[in-house]
mmCIF file of the N, C-alpha and C atoms, coordinates in Angstrom:
data_MODEL
# 
_entry.id   MODEL 
# 
loop_
_atom_site.group_PDB 
_atom_site.id 
_atom_site.type_symbol 
_atom_site.label_atom_id 
_atom_site.label_alt_id 
_atom_site.label_comp_id 
_atom_site.label_asym_id 
_atom_site.label_entity_id 
_atom_site.label_seq_id 
_atom_site.pdbx_PDB_ins_code 
_atom_site.Cartn_x 
_atom_site.Cartn_y 
_atom_site.Cartn_z 
_atom_site.occupancy 
_atom_site.B_iso_or_equiv 
_atom_site.pdbx_formal_charge 
_atom_site.auth_seq_id 
_atom_site.auth_comp_id 
_atom_site.auth_asym_id 
_atom_site.auth_atom_id 
_atom_site.pdbx_PDB_model_num 
ATOM 1   N N  . UNK A 1 1  ? 126.241 -178.290 27.901 1.00 0.00 ? 1  UNK A N  1 
ATOM 2   C CA . UNK A 1 1  ? 126.395 -176.996 28.555 1.00 0.00 ? 1  UNK A CA 1 
ATOM 3   C C  . UNK A 1 1  ? 127.844 -176.857 29.042 1.00 0.00 ? 1  UNK A C  1 
ATOM 4   N N  . UNK A 1 2  ? 128.369 -175.659 28.941 1.00 0.00 ? 2  UNK A N  1 
ATOM 5   C CA . UNK A 1 2  ? 129.737 -175.369 29.381 1.00 0.00 ? 2  UNK A CA 1 
ATOM 6   C C  . UNK A 1 2  ? 129.681 -174.668 30.738 1.00 0.00 ? 2  UNK A C  1 
ATOM 7   N N  . UNK A 1 3  ? 130.505 -175.154 31.654 1.00 0.00 ? 3  UNK A N  1 
ATOM 8   C CA . UNK A 1 3  ? 130.631 -174.543 32.979 1.00 0.00 ? 3  UNK A CA 1 
ATOM 9   C C  . UNK A 1 3  ? 132.025 -173.945 33.080 1.00 0.00 ? 3  UNK A C  1 
ATOM 10  N N  . UNK A 1 4  ? 132.145 -172.827 33.788 1.00 0.00 ? 4  UNK A N  1 
ATOM 11  C CA . UNK A 1 4  ? 133.425 -172.127 33.857 1.00 0.00 ? 4  UNK A CA 1 
ATOM 12  C C  . UNK A 1 4  ? 133.961 -172.039 35.280 1.00 0.00 ? 4  UNK A C  1 
ATOM 13  N N  . UNK A 1 5  ? 135.279 -171.881 35.364 1.00 0.00 ? 5  UNK A N  1 
ATOM 14  C CA . UNK A 1 5  ? 135.957 -171.701 36.643 1.00 0.00 ? 5  UNK A CA 1 
ATOM 15  C C  . UNK A 1 5  ? 135.250 -170.617 37.457 1.00 0.00 ? 5  UNK A C  1 
ATOM 16  N N  . UNK A 1 6  ? 135.025 -170.906 38.733 1.00 0.00 ? 6  UNK A N  1 
ATOM 17  C CA . UNK A 1 6  ? 134.380 -169.943 39.622 1.00 0.00 ? 6  UNK A CA 1 
ATOM 18  C C  . UNK A 1 6  ? 132.889 -170.154 39.767 1.00 0.00 ? 6  UNK A C  1 
ATOM 19  N N  . UNK A 1 7  ? 132.280 -170.907 38.858 1.00 0.00 ? 7  UNK A N  1 
ATOM 20  C CA . UNK A 1 7  ? 130.847 -171.182 38.963 1.00 0.00 ? 7  UNK A CA 1 
ATOM 21  C C  . UNK A 1 7  ? 130.593 -172.273 39.998 1.00 0.00 ? 7  UNK A C  1 
ATOM 22  N N  . UNK A 1 8  ? 129.365 -172.319 40.499 1.00 0.00 ? 8  UNK A N  1 
ATOM 23  C CA . UNK A 1 8  ? 128.953 -173.358 41.443 1.00 0.00 ? 8  UNK A CA 1 
ATOM 24  C C  . UNK A 1 8  ? 127.832 -174.177 40.791 1.00 0.00 ? 8  UNK A C  1 
ATOM 25  N N  . UNK A 1 9  ? 128.211 -175.115 39.916 1.00 0.00 ? 9  UNK A N  1 
ATOM 26  C CA . UNK A 1 9  ? 127.200 -175.855 39.152 1.00 0.00 ? 9  UNK A CA 1 
ATOM 27  C C  . UNK A 1 9  ? 126.541 -177.014 39.896 1.00 0.00 ? 9  UNK A C  1 
ATOM 28  N N  . UNK A 1 10 ? 127.008 -177.310 41.111 1.00 0.00 ? 10 UNK A N  1 
ATOM 29  C CA . UNK A 1 10 ? 126.408 -178.390 41.888 1.00 0.00 ? 10 UNK A CA 1 
ATOM 30  C C  . UNK A 1 10 ? 127.272 -179.638 41.911 1.00 0.00 ? 10 UNK A C  1 
ATOM 31  N N  . UNK A 1 11 ? 126.839 -180.590 42.738 1.00 0.00 ? 11 UNK A N  1 
ATOM 32  C CA . UNK A 1 11 ? 127.581 -181.848 42.888 1.00 0.00 ? 11 UNK A CA 1 
ATOM 33  C C  . UNK A 1 11 ? 127.698 -182.567 41.556 1.00 0.00 ? 11 UNK A C  1 
ATOM 34  N N  . UNK A 1 12 ? 128.828 -183.261 41.376 1.00 0.00 ? 12 UNK A N  1 
ATOM 35  C CA . UNK A 1 12 ? 129.005 -184.057 40.172 1.00 0.00 ? 12 UNK A CA 1 
ATOM 36  C C  . UNK A 1 12 ? 130.439 -184.070 39.708 1.00 0.00 ? 12 UNK A C  1 
ATOM 37  N N  . UNK A 1 13 ? 130.638 -184.678 38.551 1.00 0.00 ? 13 UNK A N  1 
ATOM 38  C CA . UNK A 1 13 ? 131.955 -184.784 37.937 1.00 0.00 ? 13 UNK A CA 1 
ATOM 39  C C  . UNK A 1 13 ? 131.969 -183.934 36.679 1.00 0.00 ? 13 UNK A C  1 
ATOM 40  N N  . UNK A 1 14 ? 133.034 -183.169 36.517 1.00 0.00 ? 14 UNK A N  1 
ATOM 41  C CA . UNK A 1 14 ? 133.174 -182.245 35.403 1.00 0.00 ? 14 UNK A CA 1 
ATOM 42  C C  . UNK A 1 14 ? 134.466 -182.530 34.656 1.00 0.00 ? 14 UNK A C  1 
ATOM 43  N N  . UNK A 1 15 ? 134.391 -182.537 33.320 1.00 0.00 ? 15 UNK A N  1 
ATOM 44  C CA . UNK A 1 15 ? 135.543 -182.846 32.473 1.00 0.00 ? 15 UNK A CA 1 
ATOM 45  C C  . UNK A 1 15 ? 136.054 -181.569 31.806 1.00 0.00 ? 15 UNK A C  1 
ATOM 46  N N  . UNK A 1 16 ? 137.342 -181.326 31.929 1.00 0.00 ? 16 UNK A N  1 
ATOM 47  C CA . UNK A 1 16 ? 137.970 -180.177 31.270 1.00 0.00 ? 16 UNK A CA 1 
ATOM 48  C C  . UNK A 1 16 ? 137.811 -180.326 29.757 1.00 0.00 ? 16 UNK A C  1 
ATOM 49  N N  . UNK A 1 17 ? 137.384 -179.258 29.098 1.00 0.00 ? 17 UNK A N  1 
ATOM 50  C CA . UNK A 1 17 ? 137.169 -179.328 27.651 1.00 0.00 ? 17 UNK A CA 1 
ATOM 51  C C  . UNK A 1 17 ? 138.480 -179.293 26.872 1.00 0.00 ? 17 UNK A C  1 
ATOM 52  N N  . UNK A 1 18 ? 139.583 -178.953 27.524 1.00 0.00 ? 18 UNK A N  1 
ATOM 53  C CA . UNK A 1 18 ? 140.873 -178.910 26.830 1.00 0.00 ? 18 UNK A CA 1 
ATOM 54  C C  . UNK A 1 18 ? 141.653 -180.221 26.965 1.00 0.00 ? 18 UNK A C  1 
ATOM 55  N N  . UNK A 1 19 ? 141.797 -180.733 28.196 1.00 0.00 ? 19 UNK A N  1 
ATOM 56  C CA . UNK A 1 19 ? 142.658 -181.910 28.388 1.00 0.00 ? 19 UNK A CA 1 
ATOM 57  C C  . UNK A 1 19 ? 141.915 -183.147 28.886 1.00 0.00 ? 19 UNK A C  1 
ATOM 58  N N  . UNK A 1 20 ? 140.641 -182.999 29.288 1.00 0.00 ? 20 UNK A N  1 
ATOM 59  C CA . UNK A 1 20 ? 139.866 -184.154 29.734 1.00 0.00 ? 20 UNK A CA 1 
ATOM 60  C C  . UNK A 1 20 ? 139.995 -184.493 31.212 1.00 0.00 ? 20 UNK A C  1 
ATOM 61  N N  . UNK A 1 21 ? 140.763 -183.714 31.962 1.00 0.00 ? 21 UNK A N  1 
ATOM 62  C CA . UNK A 1 21 ? 140.931 -183.965 33.396 1.00 0.00 ? 21 UNK A CA 1 
ATOM 63  C C  . UNK A 1 21 ? 139.574 -183.899 34.088 1.00 0.00 ? 21 UNK A C  1 
ATOM 64  N N  . UNK A 1 22 ? 139.339 -184.810 35.023 1.00 0.00 ? 22 UNK A N  1 
ATOM 65  C CA . UNK A 1 22 ? 138.066 -184.845 35.744 1.00 0.00 ? 22 UNK A CA 1 
ATOM 66  C C  . UNK A 1 22 ? 138.192 -184.168 37.100 1.00 0.00 ? 22 UNK A C  1 
ATOM 67  N N  . UNK A 1 23 ? 137.245 -183.301 37.393 1.00 0.00 ? 23 UNK A N  1 
ATOM 68  C CA . UNK A 1 23 ? 137.155 -182.630 38.688 1.00 0.00 ? 23 UNK A CA 1 
ATOM 69  C C  . UNK A 1 23 ? 135.854 -183.068 39.332 1.00 0.00 ? 23 UNK A C  1 
ATOM 70  N N  . UNK A 1 24 ? 135.927 -183.461 40.600 1.00 0.00 ? 24 UNK A N  1 
ATOM 71  C CA . UNK A 1 24 ? 134.745 -183.915 41.333 1.00 0.00 ? 24 UNK A CA 1 
ATOM 72  C C  . UNK A 1 24 ? 134.330 -182.845 42.342 1.00 0.00 ? 24 UNK A C  1 
ATOM 73  N N  . UNK A 1 25 ? 133.073 -182.449 42.311 1.00 0.00 ? 25 UNK A N  1 
ATOM 74  C CA . UNK A 1 25 ? 132.524 -181.533 43.307 1.00 0.00 ? 25 UNK A CA 1 
ATOM 75  C C  . UNK A 1 25 ? 131.589 -182.337 44.196 1.00 0.00 ? 25 UNK A C  1 
ATOM 76  N N  . UNK A 1 26 ? 131.779 -182.207 45.495 1.00 0.00 ? 26 UNK A N  1 
ATOM 77  C CA . UNK A 1 26 ? 131.020 -183.015 46.451 1.00 0.00 ? 26 UNK A CA 1 
ATOM 78  C C  . UNK A 1 26 ? 129.927 -182.228 47.169 1.00 0.00 ? 26 UNK A C  1 
ATOM 79  N N  . UNK A 1 27 ? 129.944 -180.903 47.022 1.00 0.00 ? 27 UNK A N  1 
ATOM 80  C CA . UNK A 1 27 ? 128.923 -180.058 47.659 1.00 0.00 ? 27 UNK A CA 1 
ATOM 81  C C  . UNK A 1 27 ? 128.349 -179.102 46.616 1.00 0.00 ? 27 UNK A C  1 
ATOM 82  N N  . UNK A 1 28 ? 127.113 -178.704 46.808 1.00 0.00 ? 28 UNK A N  1 
ATOM 83  C CA . UNK A 1 28 ? 126.470 -177.783 45.874 1.00 0.00 ? 28 UNK A CA 1 
ATOM 84  C C  . UNK A 1 28 ? 127.069 -176.382 45.908 1.00 0.00 ? 28 UNK A C  1 
ATOM 85  N N  . UNK A 1 29 ? 127.782 -176.041 47.002 1.00 0.00 ? 29 UNK A N  1 
ATOM 86  C CA . UNK A 1 29 ? 128.346 -174.696 47.101 1.00 0.00 ? 29 UNK A CA 1 
ATOM 87  C C  . UNK A 1 29 ? 129.829 -174.630 46.703 1.00 0.00 ? 29 UNK A C  1 
ATOM 88  N N  . UNK A 1 30 ? 130.395 -175.752 46.229 1.00 0.00 ? 30 UNK A N  1 
ATOM 89  C CA . UNK A 1 30 ? 131.799 -175.749 45.780 1.00 0.00 ? 30 UNK A CA 1 
ATOM 90  C C  . UNK A 1 30 ? 131.915 -175.063 44.421 1.00 0.00 ? 30 UNK A C  1 
ATOM 91  N N  . UNK A 1 31 ? 133.004 -174.302 44.248 1.00 0.00 ? 31 UNK A N  1 
ATOM 92  C CA . UNK A 1 31 ? 133.263 -173.637 42.977 1.00 0.00 ? 31 UNK A CA 1 
ATOM 93  C C  . UNK A 1 31 ? 134.204 -174.478 42.131 1.00 0.00 ? 31 UNK A C  1 
ATOM 94  N N  . UNK A 1 32 ? 133.983 -174.436 40.823 1.00 0.00 ? 32 UNK A N  1 
ATOM 95  C CA . UNK A 1 32 ? 134.905 -175.115 39.917 1.00 0.00 ? 32 UNK A CA 1 
ATOM 96  C C  . UNK A 1 32 ? 136.247 -174.395 39.938 1.00 0.00 ? 32 UNK A C  1 
ATOM 97  N N  . UNK A 1 33 ? 137.336 -175.133 40.091 1.00 0.00 ? 33 UNK A N  1 
ATOM 98  C CA . UNK A 1 33 ? 138.664 -174.521 40.053 1.00 0.00 ? 33 UNK A CA 1 
ATOM 99  C C  . UNK A 1 33 ? 139.152 -174.416 38.605 1.00 0.00 ? 33 UNK A C  1 
ATOM 100 N N  . UNK A 1 34 ? 140.246 -173.708 38.402 1.00 0.00 ? 34 UNK A N  1 
ATOM 101 C CA . UNK A 1 34 ? 140.941 -173.824 37.125 1.00 0.00 ? 34 UNK A CA 1 
ATOM 102 C C  . UNK A 1 34 ? 141.419 -175.273 37.050 1.00 0.00 ? 34 UNK A C  1 
ATOM 103 N N  . UNK A 1 35 ? 141.469 -175.844 35.882 1.00 0.00 ? 35 UNK A N  1 
ATOM 104 C CA . UNK A 1 35 ? 141.876 -177.238 35.741 1.00 0.00 ? 35 UNK A CA 1 
ATOM 105 C C  . UNK A 1 35 ? 143.253 -177.454 36.373 1.00 0.00 ? 35 UNK A C  1 
ATOM 106 N N  . UNK A 1 36 ? 143.366 -178.396 37.307 1.00 0.00 ? 36 UNK A N  1 
ATOM 107 C CA . UNK A 1 36 ? 144.652 -178.652 37.955 1.00 0.00 ? 36 UNK A CA 1 
ATOM 108 C C  . UNK A 1 36 ? 145.724 -179.160 36.992 1.00 0.00 ? 36 UNK A C  1 
ATOM 109 N N  . UNK A 1 37 ? 145.312 -179.741 35.869 1.00 0.00 ? 37 UNK A N  1 
ATOM 110 C CA . UNK A 1 37 ? 146.279 -180.301 34.927 1.00 0.00 ? 37 UNK A CA 1 
ATOM 111 C C  . UNK A 1 37 ? 146.784 -179.284 33.902 1.00 0.00 ? 37 UNK A C  1 
ATOM 112 N N  . UNK A 1 38 ? 145.874 -178.436 33.395 1.00 0.00 ? 38 UNK A N  1 
ATOM 113 C CA . UNK A 1 38 ? 146.284 -177.537 32.301 1.00 0.00 ? 38 UNK A CA 1 
ATOM 114 C C  . UNK A 1 38 ? 145.890 -176.077 32.517 1.00 0.00 ? 38 UNK A C  1 
ATOM 115 N N  . UNK A 1 39 ? 145.215 -175.776 33.638 1.00 0.00 ? 39 UNK A N  1 
ATOM 116 C CA . UNK A 1 39 ? 144.789 -174.419 33.994 1.00 0.00 ? 39 UNK A CA 1 
ATOM 117 C C  . UNK A 1 39 ? 143.689 -173.847 33.084 1.00 0.00 ? 39 UNK A C  1 
ATOM 118 N N  . UNK A 1 40 ? 143.061 -174.699 32.273 1.00 0.00 ? 40 UNK A N  1 
ATOM 119 C CA . UNK A 1 40 ? 141.946 -174.255 31.435 1.00 0.00 ? 40 UNK A CA 1 
ATOM 120 C C  . UNK A 1 40 ? 140.747 -173.937 32.330 1.00 0.00 ? 40 UNK A C  1 
ATOM 121 N N  . UNK A 1 41 ? 139.751 -173.237 31.810 1.00 0.00 ? 41 UNK A N  1 
ATOM 122 C CA . UNK A 1 41 ? 138.656 -172.775 32.671 1.00 0.00 ? 41 UNK A CA 1 
ATOM 123 C C  . UNK A 1 41 ? 137.264 -173.208 32.225 1.00 0.00 ? 41 UNK A C  1 
ATOM 124 N N  . UNK A 1 42 ? 137.168 -174.175 31.316 1.00 0.00 ? 42 UNK A N  1 
ATOM 125 C CA . UNK A 1 42 ? 135.852 -174.616 30.868 1.00 0.00 ? 42 UNK A CA 1 
ATOM 126 C C  . UNK A 1 42 ? 135.686 -176.126 31.027 1.00 0.00 ? 42 UNK A C  1 
ATOM 127 N N  . UNK A 1 43 ? 134.473 -176.509 31.450 1.00 0.00 ? 43 UNK A N  1 
ATOM 128 C CA . UNK A 1 43 ? 134.162 -177.910 31.731 1.00 0.00 ? 43 UNK A CA 1 
ATOM 129 C C  . UNK A 1 43 ? 132.809 -178.288 31.169 1.00 0.00 ? 43 UNK A C  1 
ATOM 130 N N  . UNK A 1 44 ? 132.627 -179.585 30.962 1.00 0.00 ? 44 UNK A N  1 
ATOM 131 C CA . UNK A 1 44 ? 131.299 -180.141 30.699 1.00 0.00 ? 44 UNK A CA 1 
ATOM 132 C C  . UNK A 1 44 ? 130.995 -181.123 31.828 1.00 0.00 ? 44 UNK A C  1 
ATOM 133 N N  . UNK A 1 45 ? 129.717 -181.323 32.112 1.00 0.00 ? 45 UNK A N  1 
ATOM 134 C CA . UNK A 1 45 ? 129.341 -182.231 33.195 1.00 0.00 ? 45 UNK A CA 1 
ATOM 135 C C  . UNK A 1 45 ? 129.312 -183.665 32.690 1.00 0.00 ? 45 UNK A C  1 
ATOM 136 N N  . UNK A 1 46 ? 129.888 -184.571 33.481 1.00 0.00 ? 46 UNK A N  1 
ATOM 137 C CA . UNK A 1 46 ? 129.957 -185.986 33.114 1.00 0.00 ? 46 UNK A CA 1 
ATOM 138 C C  . UNK A 1 46 ? 128.746 -186.736 33.634 1.00 0.00 ? 46 UNK A C  1 
ATOM 139 N N  . UNK A 1 47 ? 128.346 -186.462 34.887 1.00 0.00 ? 47 UNK A N  1 
ATOM 140 C CA . UNK A 1 47 ? 127.188 -187.160 35.462 1.00 0.00 ? 47 UNK A CA 1 
ATOM 141 C C  . UNK A 1 47 ? 126.261 -186.200 36.150 1.00 0.00 ? 47 UNK A C  1 
# 
């Protein structure tokens, strides 16, 4: 499943589909940011 910037997919680790950068969300109400490394907006969940 693909998650996009601005969504609140829940706690976990998300990998940028463009560069592989990992973003960690620690709360269920946190929004995915644009990738800090490449500014891409799509992620897959790692765990």
